[in-house]
C-alpha positions in Angstrom: 59.5 8.2 12.1 56.8 6.9 14.3 53.6 4.9 13.4 51.3 8.4 13.8 54.0 10.7 11.4 53.7 7.9 8.9 49.8 7.6 9.1 49.6 11.3 8.8 51.9 11.3 5.8 50.1 8.5 3.9 47.1 10.5 4.5 48.2 13.8 3.4 49.8 12.1 -0.2 46.7 9.6 -0.5 44.4 11.4 -2.7 41.5 11.0 -0.7 38.9 13.5 0.4 37.3 13.8 3.5 33.9 16.0 4.0 33.6 18.4 7.0 30.7 17.1 9.7 29.9 20.8 10.3 29.8 22.5 7.2 29.3 18.8 4.9 32.0 20.6 2.2 34.2 18.0 0.7 38.1 18.7 0.5 41.2 17.0 -0.1 43.0 15.5 2.8 46.1 17.3 1.6 44.4 20.7 2.3 43.6 19.7 5.8 46.1 20.2 8.8 46.9 16.9 10.0 48.7 16.4 13.3 50.0 14.2 16.1 47.4 15.2 18.7 49.9 14.1 21.6 52.8 16.5 20.3 52.9 20.3 20.3 50.0 21.5 17.9 51.0 23.5 14.8 50.6 27.4 15.3 47.2 26.9 12.4 45.9 24.2 14.4 46.3 26.1 17.9 44.6 29.1 16.7 41.5 27.1 15.5 41.6 25.3 19.0 41.5 29.1 20.6 38.9 29.8 18.3 36.9 27.2 18.9 37.2 27.2 22.9 36.2 31.1 22.9 33.0 30.2 20.6 32.3 27.1 23.3 32.4 30.0 25.9 30.4 31.8 24.4 27.8 29.2 23.5 28.3 28.3 27.3 27.4 31.6 28.5 24.4 32.0 26.1 23.0 28.5 27.3 23.3 30.0 30.6 21.2 33.1 29.6 18.4 30.9 27.6 18.2 28.9 31.1 17.3 31.9 33.0 14.9 33.0 30.9 13.1 29.5 30.7 13.1 29.6 34.7 11.4 32.6 34.4 9.4 31.8 32.0 8.3 28.7 33.7 7.7 30.8 36.9 5.5 33.0 35.1 3.6 30.5 33.4 2.6 28.8 36.8 1.8 31.9 38.3 -0.5 33.0 35.4 -1.9 29.7 35.3 -2.7 29.7 39.5 -3.9 33.6 38.6 -6.1 32.0 35.9 -7.6 29.2 38.3 -7.9 32.2 41.2 -10.1 34.5 38.7 -12.4 31.8 37.8 -13.1 30.9 41.8 -13.3 34.4 42.9 -17.4 35.0 42.8 -17.9 32.3 45.1 -15.7 33.3 47.8 -16.8 35.2 50.8 -16.8 39.0 50.7 -16.7 38.9 47.0 -19.5 41.4 47.4 -21.5 40.1 43.8 -23.6 37.4 43.1 -22.0 34.4 41.8 -25.2 34.6 39.3 -24.8 38.0 37.9 -21.2 37.5 37.2 -19.8 36.6 33.9 -16.3 35.5 33.4 -14.6 36.4 30.5 -10.9 36.0 31.2 -9.6 38.0 28.3 -9.1 41.3 27.9 -11.0 41.5 31.6 -12.3 39.4 33.7 -15.4 39.8 34.4 -18.8 41.5 33.6 -21.3 41.7 36.5 -24.9 42.5 35.8 -25.8 43.5 39.3 -29.3 42.6 40.2 -29.9 40.5 37.1 -30.4 37.6 39.1 -33.3 39.4 41.0 -35.0 40.3 37.9 -33.3 43.7 37.0 -29.8 45.0 36.1 -29.4 47.9 38.7 -25.3 48.5 37.2 -23.0 46.9 35.1 -19.5 46.5 36.6 -16.4 45.5 34.2 -13.7 43.9 36.9 -10.4 42.7 36.3 -8.7 40.9 39.1 -5.1 41.2 39.7 -2.6 40.4 42.7 0.9 40.5 43.2 3.8 41.8 41.1 1.5 42.3 38.2 -0.9 44.4 39.5 -1.3 46.7 36.5 -3.4 46.7 33.9 -2.0 46.3 30.6 -2.2 48.6 27.6 -5.5 47.0 26.2 -7.5 46.9 29.6 -6.4 50.6 30.3 -8.0 51.7 26.9 -11.1 49.6 27.9 -11.1 51.0 31.4 -10.7 54.7 29.9 -13.5 54.1 27.1 -15.6 53.0 30.2 -14.8 56.1 32.0 -15.5 58.6 29.2 -18.7 57.0 28.2 -17.6 55.4 25.1 -20.0 52.2 25.8 -22.9 50.9 23.2 -25.6 48.2 23.4 -26.3 46.9 20.1 -28.9 44.1 18.5 -28.2 42.5 15.9 
């Protein structure tokens, strides 16, 4: 016998236990499939290796998908962050059409409530405004409900 074969035989007959690093279960080395990795794998070990390779491939595929989602999330977060900055600056831009002093920035669920004329001492009109740009130019469900409530005159003023 070779040194490796002698070592395997000694371990199998040693009465020693070993702990699986993955599941932390302890069992006798005599119940394990011990073999010389430089020679032909026993069928049980070959089967286990194929199972592990398939699991590894599945994990690689999941990792690739997760990386794609992360990149999409990073782009969305960056775009959203830039959008929030721009939303805050809109009233100071030329051509906005409203006095900056009349604008109240809410950010969520809509960007602005504009009290037209408030800076001159009277309110001629109240405008609810959400600023959209690019591919996400649609109102979300909550914003549509707000728009519909305003269109249906379901608006109140209360003093508490």
